[in-house]
C-alpha positions as a printed Julia matrix, in Angstrom:
220×3 Matrix{Float64}:
 -5.4    12.86  -12.31
 -2.37   11.39  -11.36
  0.55   13.62  -10.17
  2.86   11.48   -7.92
  5.28    8.78   -9.03
  6.22    6.07   -6.8
  9.48    4.39   -7.4
 11.02    0.73   -5.39
 14.12    1.97   -4.7
 16.59   -1.4    -4.87
 17.09   -2.84   -8.14
 14.56    0.18  -10.29
 16.26    3.14   -8.8
 19.69    1.65   -6.99
 21.87   -1.16   -8.64
 21.61   -3.07   -6.01
 24.16   -5.95   -6.14
 23.84   -7.78   -3.19
 24.96  -11.14   -5.13
 28.61   -8.79   -6.19
 29.07   -7.66   -2.22
 27.89  -11.29   -0.62
 30.74  -12.55   -3.17
 33.36  -10.05   -1.69
 32.54  -10.47    1.71
 32.54  -14.69    1.63
 35.58  -14.5    -0.89
 37.36  -18.15   -1.1
 34.6   -19.76    1.55
 32.19  -19.57   -1.77
 34.91  -21.83   -3.39
 34.46  -24.89   -0.72
 34.11  -27.87   -1.68
 30.46  -28.73   -2.45
 29.11  -25.39   -2.73
 27.29  -24.35   -5.71
 27.87  -20.26   -5.49
 24.26  -19.86   -8.36
 22.43  -21.68   -5.45
 23.5   -20.24   -2.58
 23.09  -16.61   -4.39
 19.5   -18.09   -5.25
 18.38  -19.46   -1.66
 19.58  -16.78   -0.41
 17.61  -14.13   -2.46
 14.59  -16.72   -1.76
 15.38  -16.18    1.95
 15.12  -12.11    1.8
 11.82  -12.73    0.62
 10.49  -15.6     2.83
 11.72  -13.08    5.69
  9.84   -9.63    5.04
  6.64  -12.28    4.61
  7.18  -12.26    8.83
  6.44  -10.13   11.41
  8.51   -6.8    11.31
 11.89   -6.47   12.15
 14.55   -4.08   10.79
 15.82   -4.3     7.89
 19.35   -5.11    8.97
 18.07   -8.32   10.55
 16.67   -9.26    7.77
 19.86   -9.04    5.61
 22.07  -10.89    8.42
 19.13  -13.22    9.56
 18.73  -14.54    5.9
 22.41  -14.59    5.01
 23.2   -17.03    8.39
 20.46  -19.41    7.08
 21.77  -19.48    3.51
 25.12  -20.04    4.79
 24.28  -22.76    7.11
 21.85  -24.35    4.57
 24.95  -24.85    2.69
 27.21  -25.56    5.18
 29.07  -22.46    4.48
 31.03  -20.93    7.89
 28.9   -17.82    9.08
 30.74  -14.69   11.01
 28.98  -12.32   12.61
 31.22   -9.82   10.71
 29.51  -11.55    7.53
 26.18   -9.65    8.39
 28.0    -6.81    9.67
 29.81   -6.15    6.23
 26.41   -6.52    4.03
 24.7    -4.5     6.09
 27.29   -2.02    5.78
 27.52   -2.22    1.77
 23.7    -1.07    1.43
 24.59    2.32    1.48
 27.54    2.47   -0.83
 25.15    1.23   -3.6
 24.57    3.9    -6.72
 21.85    4.46   -9.54
 21.76    2.65  -12.42
 23.02    5.31  -14.95
 19.56    6.99  -16.59
 18.08    7.26  -13.13
 18.73   10.81  -12.29
 18.49   12.54  -15.32
 14.79   10.42  -15.54
 13.87   11.39  -11.94
 15.03   15.06  -12.72
 12.72   15.55  -15.82
 10.11   13.49  -13.94
  9.88   16.61  -11.46
  9.27   18.89  -14.03
  5.71   17.94  -14.07
  5.33   15.1   -10.81
  5.75   14.55   -7.56
  8.32   11.92   -6.98
  8.64    8.99   -3.9
 10.15    6.13   -2.91
  8.91    3.31   -1.42
 11.25    0.64   -0.28
 11.86   -2.06    2.02
 14.97   -0.67    4.1
 15.84    1.54    7.16
 16.0     5.15    7.08
 19.58    5.07    8.05
 20.46    2.81    5.24
 18.49    4.73    2.4
 20.35    7.83    3.06
 23.79    6.83    1.68
 21.66    5.63   -1.36
 19.58    8.86   -1.63
 22.63   10.6    -1.36
 24.37    9.18   -4.76
 20.98    9.97   -6.56
 21.26   13.42   -6.22
 17.78   14.21   -6.41
 15.63   15.44   -4.08
 12.2    13.11   -3.33
  9.28   14.7    -2.13
  8.32   11.52   -0.28
 10.94    8.78    1.12
  8.87    5.77    2.51
 10.58    2.99    4.2
  9.14   -0.2     5.67
 10.68    1.53    8.82
  8.29    3.56    8.79
  5.65    1.68    7.53
  6.75   -1.08    9.95
  5.8    -3.57    7.64
  7.72   -4.99    3.76
  6.22   -5.14   -0.03
  4.59   -7.44   -1.09
  2.2    -6.83    2.14
 -0.73   -4.06    1.08
  0.26   -2.44    4.38
  3.21   -0.89    2.91
  1.52    0.09   -0.28
 -1.37    1.6     2.39
  0.85    3.19    4.62
  2.41    5.4     1.68
 -1.25    6.7     0.44
 -1.74    7.74    3.72
  1.79    9.76    4.66
  1.62   10.8     0.82
 -2.3    12.17    1.2
 -3.15   10.47   -1.78
 -5.89    7.97   -3.77
 -4.33    4.68   -5.61
 -6.0     6.85   -8.75
 -3.42   10.06   -8.31
 -0.6     7.75   -8.22
  2.0     5.73  -11.03
  3.79    3.15   -8.95
  7.18    2.17  -11.16
  9.65   -0.74  -10.15
 11.19   -3.66  -10.43
  9.91   -5.96   -8.41
  7.34   -8.11   -9.51
  6.64  -10.6    -6.57
  7.37   -7.27   -4.52
  5.61   -4.63   -6.25
  3.49   -5.34   -9.14
  1.53   -8.48   -7.9
  0.47   -6.58   -4.44
 -0.74   -3.7    -6.11
 -2.63   -5.54   -8.8
 -6.44   -4.49   -8.5
 -5.39   -1.87   -5.64
 -6.35    1.11   -8.62
 -2.87    2.75   -9.35
 -1.11    2.9   -12.62
  1.84    0.64  -12.5
  4.97    0.06  -14.46
  7.16   -2.76  -14.4
 10.74   -1.9   -14.96
 11.82   -5.42  -16.26
 15.55   -5.03  -15.73
 16.25   -8.43  -15.7
 14.38   -9.89  -18.62
 12.01  -11.97  -16.44
  9.4   -13.96  -18.36
  5.52  -11.49  -18.02
  2.98  -12.87  -16.66
 -0.57  -11.95  -17.7
 -2.52  -13.02  -14.85
 -1.47   -9.51  -13.16
 -2.43   -7.05  -16.02
 -3.08   -4.1   -16.78
  0.91   -3.01  -16.5
  3.19   -1.67  -18.76
  6.81   -2.45  -19.09
  9.93   -1.62  -19.91
 13.38   -2.49  -19.79
 14.96    0.36  -17.91
 13.96    3.85  -16.86
 14.41    5.6   -20.08
 11.16    5.37  -21.76
  9.12    6.65  -18.64
  9.32   10.96  -19.16
  7.67    9.93  -22.65
  5.09    7.33  -21.25
  4.34   10.03  -19.0
  3.51   12.76  -20.94
  7.03   14.93  -20.88
């Protein structure tokens, strides 16, 4: 019997707009001759993904190193305060509009948990902005592993005392969450906020555009 709903945090519950924060921090440097802003931001996203595939290090280091590498690739001058400002932006991000009410509704029947690629101190500000108490908040810092590693999900199962068949996992990140949980035995719901093309290779999973349909999907 499924009795726990787990969520990815950034991009699923929290409007994690690192692109906007990066534009603000870099300012006029993004307009330097020869710099393609869209290409730079895409490379920065790829480098963040590559960084979490490496041996564990704190998320603040993942962010700062990935930003520095992307800037060097595109010929942008990097300053230490750029990375510091990006890390400082993370706790300021708040939830997508529908999220607090959906979480409150789900709590009428389910325990709810977060499995997030972050540090404990960084996610604290995001949790405060959601205004909903989670039964479990599991971070990469606790697991010493980042999604998409299976170790992150295995740690979450141990920490919550659940078996996969007792868990429903909802997440926006296809490569971070949907792919690595394929075959793990939990029910999965893809929050496809960006309209990304679906893949049948990792089904079965359910797909919704935001979290509004979740209460209905989960019998509430």
